[in-house]
N, C-alpha and C positions, 0 to 999 in steps of 0.2 A: 380422775381421768388417767388413762394410761394406754399404752400402746402395744402395738403388735409388730415381723421378721425381715455380703457375698463372701463366701469362704469356701475352702476346699477341705475335704476330710478323707483320711485314709484309715481303713479299718485296722485296728490294733495300735493306732498312734493318737490316743486321746490328747496327749500333751500338745502335739503339733496342732491338732484340731482347735483346741481352745485358745492357743496363742493367735491363730489366724482369726478366730471369731472375735477375740478382743480387739483386733485391729479394725473390724468392720463397724458395728454398732448401729442400732435403730429400734426404738420402741416408741409408740405414740400413745397419748392419753385418750383412749376411747374404747370402753367396753371390751377390752381384749385380754384380760388376765386369764391365763390357763386355757387359751384357745388352741384348737387344732386347725392347721391349714387344711382346706382353703377358707375356713371360717375366720371371722374376726372376733366373735364372742363365745362361740361354742367349743366345748371339748367333747370328744367321743368316748363311748364306753365299748366300742367294737374292737375286740382283740384281733390283731392280724396274726394268724397262726404261724407264719414263717418268720416273725420278728424274734429272732433268737440271737442275742449278742451282736446286734447290728447298729450302725449309726445312720442317721438321716440329717440332711442339711436343707433348710428352707430359707429362701430370701424373699423379701417383700418391699415394694415401693407403693405408697399411697399418697393421694393428693386431693385436697378440696380447697375452698376459698380461705378457710381458717388454718388448716394444718397441712404440713408437708412432712412425710415420714419415710424412712428407709430402715430396714432391719434384717437381722439374721438369727436363726434359731438352729441349734444343734441338739439333737435328741439321741440318747442311747437307750436301746431296749435290752434289758437283761433277759427277758423272755416275753411271751405275748401279753402277760398280765402286769408286768412291772417295768417302768421306764423313768428316766430322769431327763429333764430338758433344761438347756441353758439358753437364755435370750439376751441379746445386747442390742442397743439401738439409740437412735437420735431422732428427735422431733423438733420441727420449727413451728412455733405458734405465730402465725402471721399477724393476728389481731393484737396479741400482746407483745409482739416483737421480741420474743424470747426463744432461746434454743436450749433444749435439755437433753442430757444423755442418761440412759437408764440401763439397768441390768437386773435380771431375775433368774431364779432357779425354781424349777417346778418338779414335783414328784407325783407320778400317777400310779395308782394301785387299783387294778380291776379285780373283781371278785369271782367272775365266771366267764365262760367262753360263749360268745354269741353264736358261733358256728354250731355249737352243741345244743344250746338252749333256745335259740331264736331271739334272745335278748341279752343285754349285758349291763352291768351296773358297777360303779366304783367310786373312788374318792380321789380328788386332785387337790394338792396343797401347794402354795407357792409363796416365796418371799421376794420382795423387789426393793430396789433403791434407785433414786433419781438425783441428778445434780444439775442445777442451772448453770450453764456455761458462763453466764454474765456475772452473776452475784456469787456463785460458788455454793449457794444454799443447797442443802441436801434434805431429802424426804424419803421415808420408807413406807412400806405397806405389806399387806399379806392378803391371801385369799384362800378360801376353802369352798370347793364346789363338788357337788355330787352329780355325775353324769349318768344318764340312762339312755341306752340305744336299743331300738326295737327293729327287727327285720320285718319288712312288709312284703307279704307274698313270697314266692319262690325266687329269692335273690333279685327282686324287682327294685327295691328301694330300702333306705334306712331312715328311720325317724330318730332324731336326737332331742332329748330334753335335759336341761340343766337347771339346778337350783343351788344357791349358795350365797356366801357373803364375801365382800371385798372391803378391806379397810385401807384408805388412802388419805393422806393429809389430816390424820386424826379423826376422820369420819368413817363410820361403817355403813356400807350400803348393801342392799339386797340385789342379787343378780338372778334374773329369770330369763331363760332363752329357749327357743325351739327352732329346729331346722330339719331339713329333709335333703336327701341326695339320691340320685339314681342315674343309671346309664341312659343317655339320650340316643347315642349310636356308637359304633365301634370306636373305642379309645376316647370317647368324650363323655364326661359325667356332668350333669347339671346339679346345682346346689342353691339353696336359699335358706335364710335365717331371719328371725325376728328376736330382738333382745331388749331388755330393760335393765339398766343399772342406775339405781336411785331415780333421778328425774330425767335421765338421758335415755333416748329411744333410738334404736338402730334397726334399719331394714337393709339387707345385703343379699346379693345373689349374683351368680355368674356360671362360668363353665370351667372345668378342668380337662385339659387335653394331654393325654399320656403320649408324649413324644416317643417314649420307650416304655412299654407296658410294665407297670409296677416298679419302674426304675427312675424315670425322669418325667416330671409333670410341669406343664405351664398353666398357670391360673390367670384368668381375666375376669374381672367382676366390677360391679358398680354398687354404691351404697348411698343411703340417705340417712342422716342422723339429725335428731332434734335435741338441742341442749340450751338451757337458759333462755328459752323463748325464741331461739334462732334455729333455722333449718339449713343444713349444708348437704350438698350432693357432691360425690367424688368418685374416683376410680381407684382400682387396686390391680396391680400386676405382680405375679410371683413366679418363682422357679424353684423347684425342689428336686433333690437327689435322694434316693431311698435304697435301703439294703446295701449300705456301703461297708 
């Protein structure tokens, strides 16, 4: 299990950005390694053609009966096909009465431009570490995921498919996920995803409202996950700043 993303970022000041991000913190244990917001499990292979030497900051708060999580993600795009992402977080396990802090770094490498080909494919790798705030025990993990994104119709929607492996707590699990997104009305995008990581299942969907087109987005969504024979329903809210 693992988790998913407040901080400020100024273009050209990565040192300040990462210091601020370190002060925030939040990742939870749930199907979310290498994910792209607004998703919890998926990562996209759709290259944004204007992502050239820019930062983005995404924050997230999520809650259900078992887990409470807050987080921040900072991503730097070298160009539309190559990016590095830093994630920090904290999650409270209400059932186990434990709290953990986590950090991860992720590298994304896309192989082609979806705007040109109508589809995109790539590879995403990440390394993560977690520390239990009570016992001080540490654990690490890694993931390797191949994302595929396909444009449906004439800019109507995007279909995302992911396949890969995640290793956590000494155990390697397979990740399979699928999702779709499309514009519902002006400045509002709908999204949904289904994912399976080992024996855990996730269904998640909601809306992204662009408060400022391509610059500031508010995400509101709900999810349902099944794990160890129990089912939990919860909500997610996030705010992101882009092209910084």
